[in-house]
C-alpha positions in Angstrom: -12.4 35.2 -45.3 -11.4 31.9 -47.4 -9.3 30.4 -44.6 -12.7 31.2 -42.1 -14.8 29.2 -44.5 -12.6 26.3 -44.7 -11.8 26.1 -41.2 -15.9 26.1 -40.5 -16.3 23.3 -43.1 -13.5 21.4 -41.7 -15.4 21.8 -38.2 -18.5 20.7 -39.6 -17.5 17.8 -41.7 -15.3 16.3 -38.6 -17.8 14.7 -36.8 -19.3 12.8 -39.9 -15.7 11.7 -41.1 -15.1 10.4 -37.4 -18.2 8.5 -37.3 -17.5 6.8 -40.5 -14.2 5.9 -39.3 -15.4 4.5 -35.9 -18.2 2.4 -38.1 -15.1 0.9 -40.1 -13.3 -0.2 -37.1 -16.4 -1.7 -35.2 -16.7 -3.9 -38.9 -13.3 -5.2 -38.6 -13.4 -6.3 -34.7 -17.1 -7.8 -35.2 -15.7 -10.5 -37.6 -12.6 -11.2 -35.6 -14.7 -10.7 -32.3 -15.9 -14.1 -32.1 -12.8 -15.7 -31.5 -11.7 -13.5 -29.3 -15.2 -13.8 -27.3 -14.7 -17.6 -26.8 -11.1 -17.2 -25.6 -12.3 -14.5 -23.1 -15.2 -16.5 -21.9 -12.4 -19.8 -21.3 -10.1 -17.6 -19.7 -12.8 -16.2 -17.5 -14.3 -19.5 -16.5 -11.0 -20.8 -15.5 -10.2 -17.8 -13.3 -13.2 -17.9 -11.2 -12.7 -21.8 -11.0 -9.4 -21.1 -9.8 -10.2 -18.2 -7.6 -12.9 -20.5 -6.0 -10.6 -23.3 -5.5 -8.3 -20.8 -3.5 -11.0 -19.6 -1.2 -12.0 -22.9 0.0 -8.1 -24.2 0.9 -7.9 -20.7 2.5 -10.8 -21.2 4.5 -9.7 -24.6 5.3 -6.5 -23.6 6.1 -7.8 -20.7 8.6 -10.2 -23.3 10.2 -7.0 -25.5 10.9 -4.7 -22.7 12.5 -7.9 -21.4 14.3 -8.6 -24.6 15.9 -5.1 -25.3 16.7 -4.8 -21.8 18.3 -7.5 -22.1 20.3 -6.5 -25.5 21.7 -2.9 -24.1 22.7 -4.7 -21.4 24.5 -7.3 -23.7 26.2 -4.3 -25.9 27.1 -2.3 -23.1 28.7 -5.0 -21.9 30.5 -5.6 -25.6 32.0 -1.9 -25.6 32.8 -1.8 -22.5 34.6 -5.4 -22.5 36.6 -6.3 -19.3 34.3 -10.1 -18.9 34.5 -12.6 -17.3 32.3 -13.3 -13.9 33.4 -16.8 -11.9 33.7 -17.9 -10.8 30.7 -18.3 -7.2 32.0 -14.7 -7.3 32.8 -11.8 -6.6 30.9 -10.0 -9.5 29.5 -7.5 -10.9 32.0 -4.9 -13.7 32.3 -3.4 -14.6 28.8 -4.9 -11.5 27.3 -3.6 -9.2 30.2 0.0 -10.9 29.6 0.0 -9.8 26.0 -1.1 -6.5 26.6 1.5 -5.7 28.8 4.1 -7.5 26.6 2.7 -5.5 23.7 2.6 -2.2 25.5 6.2 -3.0 27.1 7.5 -3.6 23.3 5.8 -0.5 22.0 7.4 1.4 24.7 10.9 0.4 24.1 10.2 1.0 20.5 9.2 4.5 21.2 12.0 5.1 23.6 14.5 4.2 20.6 13.3 5.8 18.3 13.2 8.8 20.2 16.7 8.5 21.3 17.7 7.8 17.7 16.0 11.0 16.5 17.3 13.3 19.6 21.2 11.6 18.4 20.5 12.4 14.6 19.3 16.1 15.5 22.2 16.9 17.6 24.7 15.5 14.9 22.9 17.5 12.2 23.5 20.5 14.7 26.9 19.4 15.2 27.8 19.3 11.7 25.7 22.3 10.4 27.3 24.6 12.8 30.7 23.3 11.5 29.9 23.6 7.8 28.4 27.1 8.4 32.1 28.1 10.6 33.9 26.9 7.3 31.9 29.0 5.0 32.3 32.0 7.5 35.9 31.4 7.3 36.2 31.0 3.4 34.0 34.1 2.7 36.6 35.9 5.3 39.4 34.8 3.2 37.8 35.8 0.2 36.7 38.9 1.5 40.6 39.7 1.9 41.6 38.5 -1.5 39.3 40.9 -3.1 40.4 43.9 -1.4 
């Protein structure tokens, strides 16, 4: 009965002790918080400026590369005499060639992967069969030695 009373007392006083301990910790943080706050704000503003600069640089690089790519594509179209297709028509010309090349590469990749998987499956099957035969042979030998 006495231990039950002590446990109940500890359970009731525990939140009060915790609140008091937390209050003491926040007081210590407030005293050193001004320096930490200044450092935090300086780092945050520096980070924002750096991020904005990187975004500007990335945007200008993207613009240059996009212009160069469009110029190259236009030059190739002029050289090959390719025209712009009707808007309702599926893109042709260079886009069609690119699709065909992409499809061919994917097809070769699929066939290569299939061949590799098939060969590894056959090898696994052969090795598994050989391993099982060895186990059967060893089991047969052990059965004869124990008789």
